PLY file of the C-alpha trace (Angstrom):
ply
format ascii 1.0
element vertex 362
property float x
property float y
property float z
element edge 361
property int vertex1
property int vertex2
end_header
28.78 -0.42 -8.01
31.62 1.24 -10.22
32.51 5.14 -10.03
29.37 6.00 -12.62
26.91 4.41 -10.55
28.13 5.89 -7.09
27.96 9.14 -9.40
24.47 8.72 -10.36
23.09 7.82 -6.79
25.16 10.58 -5.13
22.64 13.75 -5.16
19.57 11.12 -4.99
20.91 9.52 -1.49
21.74 12.62 -0.55
17.72 14.02 -1.00
16.65 10.76 0.03
18.78 10.95 3.69
17.50 14.03 4.44
13.80 13.37 3.57
13.95 10.31 5.62
14.97 12.70 8.88
11.73 14.09 8.10
9.77 11.07 8.98
7.96 11.32 12.46
9.91 10.65 15.53
8.64 8.37 18.57
8.11 11.62 20.26
5.81 13.21 17.30
3.11 10.01 17.36
2.96 9.90 21.10
1.63 13.36 20.91
-0.86 12.91 17.68
-1.97 9.82 19.96
-2.53 11.77 22.66
-4.16 14.77 21.14
-7.77 15.16 22.71
-9.63 15.38 19.34
-9.52 16.35 15.68
-8.91 20.21 16.07
-5.87 19.17 18.86
-4.94 16.59 15.86
-4.18 19.56 13.20
-2.52 21.67 15.63
0.19 18.85 16.07
0.32 18.03 12.55
0.89 21.82 11.72
4.56 21.39 13.19
5.54 18.58 11.04
6.50 18.14 7.63
2.83 18.06 6.74
2.25 21.21 7.52
2.23 23.18 4.06
-0.45 20.59 3.24
-2.58 21.87 5.67
-2.98 25.20 5.05
-6.84 25.58 4.09
-8.75 27.40 5.60
-9.82 25.07 8.86
-13.68 24.88 7.52
-12.38 22.75 4.41
-10.14 20.41 6.48
-12.55 17.96 6.95
-11.33 14.30 8.05
-11.41 13.18 4.32
-9.76 16.31 3.26
-7.35 16.05 5.61
-6.02 12.87 4.60
-6.03 13.92 0.68
-3.70 17.00 1.71
-1.42 14.37 3.77
-1.44 12.25 0.39
-0.33 15.15 -1.27
3.09 14.88 0.59
3.54 11.30 -0.32
3.17 12.20 -4.19
5.33 14.65 -3.88
8.15 12.80 -2.42
7.34 9.97 -5.19
7.96 12.77 -8.06
10.89 14.10 -6.47
12.84 10.74 -6.27
11.49 9.79 -9.62
13.02 12.72 -11.38
16.40 11.94 -9.21
16.74 8.47 -9.51
19.08 7.01 -12.64
17.31 4.65 -15.06
15.98 1.50 -14.62
15.77 2.30 -11.32
13.42 5.13 -11.81
11.13 2.86 -14.05
10.59 0.51 -10.54
9.73 4.06 -8.85
7.41 4.81 -11.18
5.78 1.11 -11.07
5.48 1.33 -7.37
3.44 5.17 -7.78
1.10 3.35 -10.24
-0.55 1.06 -6.92
-2.09 4.47 -6.72
-3.74 4.84 -9.72
-5.04 1.21 -9.65
-6.36 1.95 -6.45
-8.33 5.38 -8.00
-9.40 3.20 -10.66
-11.05 0.68 -8.12
-12.35 4.08 -6.62
-14.03 5.03 -9.78
-15.66 1.72 -10.72
-17.25 1.54 -7.03
-18.16 5.06 -7.77
-20.06 4.09 -11.16
-21.39 1.07 -9.29
-23.01 3.31 -7.01
-23.88 6.21 -9.04
-21.68 8.52 -7.45
-20.94 12.17 -8.00
-17.36 13.40 -9.35
-17.52 15.60 -5.66
-18.29 12.65 -3.58
-15.26 10.26 -5.17
-12.62 12.80 -5.88
-11.64 13.10 -1.91
-11.13 9.46 -1.96
-8.44 9.67 -4.86
-4.77 9.85 -4.13
-3.50 12.82 -5.41
-1.93 12.26 -9.25
0.23 15.05 -10.21
2.57 13.15 -12.82
3.17 9.85 -14.18
-0.31 8.62 -14.85
-2.60 7.14 -17.83
-6.19 7.98 -15.70
-6.74 11.83 -15.78
-9.18 12.97 -13.61
-11.16 14.06 -17.23
-11.25 10.24 -17.43
-12.22 9.23 -14.03
-15.14 11.73 -14.41
-16.47 10.42 -17.78
-15.93 7.38 -16.60
-18.75 8.15 -13.54
-20.81 10.12 -16.00
-21.08 6.70 -18.25
-23.71 5.13 -16.22
-22.43 1.50 -16.41
-19.33 -0.43 -15.35
-18.97 -1.72 -18.81
-19.55 1.86 -20.61
-16.94 2.87 -17.92
-14.30 0.38 -18.61
-14.54 1.46 -22.53
-13.47 5.01 -21.34
-10.11 3.21 -19.83
-8.88 1.74 -23.59
-6.21 4.40 -23.89
-4.69 2.95 -20.38
-2.59 0.03 -19.06
-5.12 -1.59 -17.64
-8.09 -1.56 -20.30
-7.15 -5.44 -21.33
-7.15 -6.65 -17.67
-10.52 -5.17 -17.23
-11.97 -6.25 -20.44
-10.93 -10.02 -19.23
-12.50 -9.97 -16.25
-15.54 -8.04 -17.36
-17.68 -10.94 -18.32
-17.68 -12.35 -14.58
-18.38 -9.04 -13.07
-21.49 -9.83 -15.46
-22.22 -13.35 -14.24
-21.95 -12.18 -10.52
-23.10 -8.29 -10.62
-19.65 -7.80 -8.43
-16.88 -5.79 -8.38
-14.42 -8.21 -6.67
-13.48 -9.75 -10.17
-12.51 -6.96 -11.54
-10.47 -5.28 -8.34
-8.45 -8.71 -7.64
-7.29 -8.83 -11.68
-5.98 -5.20 -11.05
-4.34 -6.35 -8.33
-2.64 -9.36 -9.59
-1.97 -7.66 -12.70
-0.15 -4.81 -11.03
1.87 -7.00 -9.07
2.92 -9.07 -11.76
3.92 -5.32 -13.64
5.95 -4.66 -10.38
7.60 -8.30 -10.43
9.23 -8.09 -13.74
10.50 -4.55 -12.89
12.33 -5.97 -10.21
13.77 -8.34 -12.44
14.79 -5.80 -15.00
17.62 -4.57 -12.12
20.98 -5.67 -11.78
23.28 -5.93 -8.99
22.59 -4.22 -5.71
19.74 -2.53 -7.14
17.99 -5.70 -8.28
19.66 -7.44 -4.77
17.62 -4.54 -2.88
14.47 -4.58 -4.49
13.82 -7.97 -4.30
14.29 -7.97 -0.50
12.22 -4.94 -0.29
10.09 -5.04 -2.82
9.63 -8.73 -3.57
8.82 -9.08 0.46
5.74 -6.33 0.24
4.64 -8.34 -2.49
5.09 -11.67 -1.11
3.02 -10.19 2.22
0.20 -8.80 0.26
-0.21 -12.65 -1.35
-0.06 -14.24 1.93
-2.82 -11.72 3.43
-4.45 -12.31 0.45
-5.02 -16.16 0.93
-5.87 -15.60 4.49
-8.71 -13.56 4.08
-9.82 -15.31 1.07
-9.90 -18.52 3.39
-11.22 -16.54 6.54
-13.45 -14.08 5.72
-14.88 -15.02 1.97
-14.40 -18.45 2.46
-13.77 -19.10 -0.75
-12.54 -22.33 -2.51
-9.16 -24.09 -2.98
-9.08 -23.30 -6.48
-10.89 -19.79 -5.81
-7.90 -19.14 -3.44
-5.37 -20.20 -6.10
-6.73 -18.25 -8.67
-7.26 -15.06 -6.98
-3.34 -15.20 -5.98
0.24 -15.12 -7.26
1.93 -18.46 -8.18
5.62 -16.55 -7.38
6.86 -14.75 -5.05
10.14 -13.97 -3.37
9.93 -16.16 -0.39
6.76 -17.23 -0.49
5.82 -20.22 -3.28
2.86 -21.58 -4.65
3.12 -24.59 -2.41
2.73 -21.96 0.96
-0.58 -20.61 -0.88
-1.75 -23.34 -1.55
-1.06 -25.03 2.44
-3.03 -21.95 3.20
-6.02 -22.58 0.99
-6.35 -26.32 2.24
-6.22 -25.17 5.18
-3.52 -25.53 7.06
-2.41 -23.84 10.55
-1.84 -19.89 9.43
0.67 -19.30 11.58
2.82 -22.95 11.03
3.08 -22.13 7.29
4.10 -18.41 8.06
6.84 -19.28 10.35
7.91 -21.54 7.88
8.39 -19.01 5.64
9.89 -16.50 8.37
11.29 -18.27 11.02
12.82 -15.58 12.72
9.56 -13.68 13.07
9.35 -13.70 16.56
6.26 -11.31 16.55
4.24 -14.55 15.94
4.83 -15.92 19.00
2.82 -12.88 20.62
-0.13 -14.48 18.97
-2.30 -16.07 21.80
-2.73 -20.03 20.82
-6.38 -19.83 21.28
-6.77 -17.32 18.23
-4.87 -20.22 15.94
-7.90 -22.48 16.92
-10.54 -19.93 16.36
-13.42 -21.50 13.52
-14.62 -17.76 12.56
-14.28 -15.53 12.06
-10.55 -14.87 13.46
-10.26 -11.15 13.23
-8.00 -11.16 15.77
-5.58 -13.58 14.51
-5.36 -11.82 11.22
-4.95 -8.05 12.88
-2.12 -9.51 14.50
-0.37 -11.87 11.95
-0.82 -8.18 9.85
0.79 -6.50 12.12
3.69 -9.60 12.57
4.57 -8.96 8.80
4.35 -5.02 8.37
6.71 -4.98 10.80
9.04 -6.86 9.80
8.62 -4.82 6.22
9.16 -1.73 8.25
12.51 -3.52 9.67
14.07 -4.59 6.50
13.37 -1.04 5.29
15.22 0.58 8.23
17.89 -1.71 7.45
18.19 -0.58 3.64
20.05 2.68 5.23
22.74 0.73 6.67
26.15 -0.15 5.00
26.42 0.64 1.15
23.91 3.69 0.28
24.60 3.50 -3.83
21.37 1.83 -4.63
17.83 1.74 -5.38
17.29 0.32 -1.63
17.62 3.79 -0.15
14.68 5.30 -2.40
12.51 2.03 -2.08
12.50 2.24 1.84
12.38 5.57 2.55
9.00 6.18 0.28
7.71 2.38 1.86
8.25 3.52 5.10
6.32 7.06 4.29
3.30 4.53 3.28
3.13 3.06 6.41
3.48 6.41 8.20
0.66 7.95 5.63
-1.42 4.63 6.71
-1.39 5.26 10.12
-2.23 9.22 10.11
-5.22 8.07 8.27
-5.92 5.86 10.98
-5.35 8.14 13.41
-7.32 10.99 11.71
-10.15 8.93 11.57
-10.15 8.17 14.89
-9.66 11.24 16.73
-12.41 12.99 14.15
-15.07 9.58 15.66
-13.30 10.58 19.53
-11.88 6.64 19.61
-10.42 6.44 23.09
-6.84 6.84 23.08
-6.30 2.98 24.55
-8.28 1.59 21.43
-6.42 3.49 18.60
-2.92 2.39 19.79
-4.20 -0.92 18.97
-5.37 -0.15 15.55
-2.22 1.20 14.30
-0.53 -1.24 11.91
3.15 -0.47 13.51
4.31 0.28 16.99
6.08 3.64 16.10
6.67 4.93 19.43
0 1
1 2
2 3
3 4
4 5
5 6
6 7
7 8
8 9
9 10
10 11
11 12
12 13
13 14
14 15
15 16
16 17
17 18
18 19
19 20
20 21
21 22
22 23
23 24
24 25
25 26
26 27
27 28
28 29
29 30
30 31
31 32
32 33
33 34
34 35
35 36
36 37
37 38
38 39
39 40
40 41
41 42
42 43
43 44
44 45
45 46
46 47
47 48
48 49
49 50
50 51
51 52
52 53
53 54
54 55
55 56
56 57
57 58
58 59
59 60
60 61
61 62
62 63
63 64
64 65
65 66
66 67
67 68
68 69
69 70
70 71
71 72
72 73
73 74
74 75
75 76
76 77
77 78
78 79
79 80
80 81
81 82
82 83
83 84
84 85
85 86
86 87
87 88
88 89
89 90
90 91
91 92
92 93
93 94
94 95
95 96
96 97
97 98
98 99
99 100
100 101
101 102
102 103
103 104
104 105
105 106
106 107
107 108
108 109
109 110
110 111
111 112
112 113
113 114
114 115
115 116
116 117
117 118
118 119
119 120
120 121
121 122
122 123
123 124
124 125
125 126
126 127
127 128
128 129
129 130
130 131
131 132
132 133
133 134
134 135
135 136
136 137
137 138
138 139
139 140
140 141
141 142
142 143
143 144
144 145
145 146
146 147
147 148
148 149
149 150
150 151
151 152
152 153
153 154
154 155
155 156
156 157
157 158
158 159
159 160
160 161
161 162
162 163
163 164
164 165
165 166
166 167
167 168
168 169
169 170
170 171
171 172
172 173
173 174
174 175
175 176
176 177
177 178
178 179
179 180
180 181
181 182
182 183
183 184
184 185
185 186
186 187
187 188
188 189
189 190
190 191
191 192
192 193
193 194
194 195
195 196
196 197
197 198
198 199
199 200
200 201
201 202
202 203
203 204
204 205
205 206
206 207
207 208
208 209
209 210
210 211
211 212
212 213
213 214
214 215
215 216
216 217
217 218
218 219
219 220
220 221
221 222
222 223
223 224
224 225
225 226
226 227
227 228
228 229
229 230
230 231
231 232
232 233
233 234
234 235
235 236
236 237
237 238
238 239
239 240
240 241
241 242
242 243
243 244
244 245
245 246
246 247
247 248
248 249
249 250
250 251
251 252
252 253
253 254
254 255
255 256
256 257
257 258
258 259
259 260
260 261
261 262
262 263
263 264
264 265
265 266
266 267
267 268
268 269
269 270
270 271
271 272
272 273
273 274
274 275
275 276
276 277
277 278
278 279
279 280
280 281
281 282
282 283
283 284
284 285
285 286
286 287
287 288
288 289
289 290
290 291
291 292
292 293
293 294
294 295
295 296
296 297
297 298
298 299
299 300
300 301
301 302
302 303
303 304
304 305
305 306
306 307
307 308
308 309
309 310
310 311
311 312
312 313
313 314
314 315
315 316
316 317
317 318
318 319
319 320
320 321
321 322
322 323
323 324
324 325
325 326
326 327
327 328
328 329
329 330
330 331
331 332
332 333
333 334
334 335
335 336
336 337
337 338
338 339
339 340
340 341
341 342
342 343
343 344
344 345
345 346
346 347
347 348
348 349
349 350
350 351
351 352
352 353
353 354
354 355
355 356
356 357
357 358
358 359
359 360
360 361
């Protein structure tokens, strides 16, 4: 990278490393997991970087509201790094953030389908302070529309309208939101893939390694779930997955769709993914439901991504990989914090909680 590139990344790199230092430590994770109940968990969380977002009246901090407040920290992190990151990397961060807008849109469509009110839906949404096309007003109008077709019309001004319009015929035939949600997921990742390829040099290489692997893992897990849980046909699995990827090829998705041993396919893609060896052999042969196998596969793949993210902080720091890695690690952190909040609220035993976390943090 030239001098101008180094200069452009100097401030955002320093900011990102300062944020990276605030990620929860193993000691904090152990303390959170060992808390006896939800109230004690809140006390522990108030000592972390999330503390300022939990300064509400205790009666307001229901589990759902707590998760929403924790997500505000992620939103602010994205907003800060988007503002500081030079172009064209800034655009890729904005595209990453759009996943939460896509999730909000899917939650809204589910609300329309179930005749939910704004009050019922709003705490399910991710905070979207900036860089959005679907506002709270839009969501309220969608909820008030009375039908999925009319709700989709309320998205005409957004980049999601065309995708939803193309999928709505299948929705009307099946009376199921699945085709709409899959269309949104696939279209989002196609845009993200293009965003990676708009970069050059170290930015491109880092984005491909980190975001490209994340896209690959999503694609693999979709294929596995469609086969194991939904019993979709080979052609349906192919239609509902991506035909491109960083290390995952169309042939790999087809192999899963056609019934090849899932562990064998994944080890062919990631031969050094040692965590797969921990999966008991008998789970590979279970016909139904194979839920334990899928949970173990998912954990192994997510740990692989986390290892890549941590590696981005080593060596030359003047590339977008540092920002991508921090945000992806923060997302994993939020994912497991959400599990802990829900587990403590329902008084789940500590031993069972530890097995539910996507990542072994301690």
